C-alpha positions in Angstrom: 80.5 36.5 -48.6 79.9 33.5 -50.8 81.5 31.2 -48.2 79.3 32.7 -45.5 76.2 32.1 -47.6 77.1 28.4 -48.1 77.8 28.0 -44.4 74.4 29.5 -43.6 72.7 27.3 -46.2 74.4 24.2 -44.8 73.3 25.2 -41.3 69.7 25.8 -42.5 69.7 22.4 -44.3 71.0 20.6 -41.2 68.4 22.4 -39.0 65.6 21.4 -41.5 66.8 17.8 -41.5 66.9 17.7 -37.7 63.4 19.2 -37.5 62.1 16.7 -40.1 63.5 13.9 -38.1 61.9 15.3 -34.9 58.6 15.7 -36.7 58.8 12.1 -38.0 59.6 10.8 -34.5 56.6 12.8 -33.1 54.3 11.4 -35.9 55.5 7.9 -35.0 54.8 8.5 -31.3 51.3 9.8 -32.2 50.7 6.8 -34.4 51.7 4.5 -31.5 49.4 6.4 -29.1 46.6 6.1 -31.6 47.2 2.4 -31.9 47.2 2.1 -28.2 43.9 4.0 -28.1 42.4 1.7 -30.7 43.5 -1.3 -28.7 41.9 0.2 -25.6 38.7 0.9 -27.5 38.6 -2.8 -28.7 39.0 -3.9 -25.1 36.2 -1.6 -24.0 33.9 -2.9 -26.7 34.6 -6.5 -25.6 33.9 -5.5 -22.0 30.7 -3.7 -23.0 29.5 -6.8 -24.9 30.2 -9.0 -21.8 28.4 -6.5 -19.6 25.4 -6.4 -22.0 25.2 -10.2 -21.9 25.3 -10.1 -18.1 22.6 -7.4 -18.0 20.3 -9.6 -20.2 20.9 -12.6 -17.9 20.3 -10.4 -14.8 17.0 -9.1 -16.2 15.8 -12.6 -16.5 17.0 -13.4 -13.0 15.6 -10.1 -11.7 12.0 -11.1 -12.5 12.6 -14.0 -10.0 14.6 -12.0 -7.4 14.5 -8.2 -6.7 17.7 -8.1 -4.6 20.0 -7.7 -7.7 18.9 -4.1 -8.4 21.1 -2.6 -5.6 24.3 -4.2 -7.1 23.6 -2.8 -10.5 23.4 0.8 -9.3 26.9 0.6 -7.7 28.4 -0.7 -10.9 27.0 2.2 -12.9 28.9 4.7 -10.6 32.2 2.9 -11.2 31.8 3.2 -15.0 31.3 6.9 -14.9 34.6 7.4 -13.0 36.5 5.4 -15.7 35.1 7.5 -18.5 36.3 10.7 -16.9 39.9 9.3 -16.7 39.9 8.5 -20.4 38.8 12.0 -21.4 41.7 13.5 -19.4 44.2 11.4 -21.3 42.9 12.5 -24.7 43.2 16.2 -23.7 46.9 15.7 -22.8 47.7 14.1 -26.1 46.1 17.0 -28.1 48.4 19.4 -26.3 51.5 17.4 -27.2 50.5 17.6 -30.9 50.2 21.4 -30.8 53.7 21.8 -29.3 55.3 19.4 -31.9 53.7 20.6 -35.2 53.7 24.4 -34.8 57.1 24.7 -33.0 59.2 23.4 -35.9 58.3 26.1 -38.4 58.7 28.9 -35.8 62.2 27.8 -34.9 63.3 28.0 -38.5 62.1 31.5 -38.9 63.7 32.6 -35.7 67.1 31.2 -36.8 67.0 32.9 -40.2 66.3 36.3 -38.7 69.2 35.8 -36.2 71.7 35.0 -39.1 70.6 38.0 -41.3 71.0 40.4 -38.3 74.7 39.5 -38.1 
């Protein structure tokens, strides 16, 4: 019986170590994704600044010419489409985190009950 217990303990330790490694890998992946999101946000901010500068220039030009208004409306529609795509990406990432974090603990409990039943 003592030998059996030690084997079970070793198996449990190995499983825990594997799960810890998996969790660390998942955390690293999440950090990489967050870094990518931050880079994307920086790029968006830079684009927004450029767009704002262009708007200011266009407002000055618009007083002279009224044809520019039609072009601005088209560009607004394009921006809305881009925002929708970004939201979809974020939802997918949240789902991944739920699978990774909660799954590890449940697996350990399941394995323990299986061993005790034998």
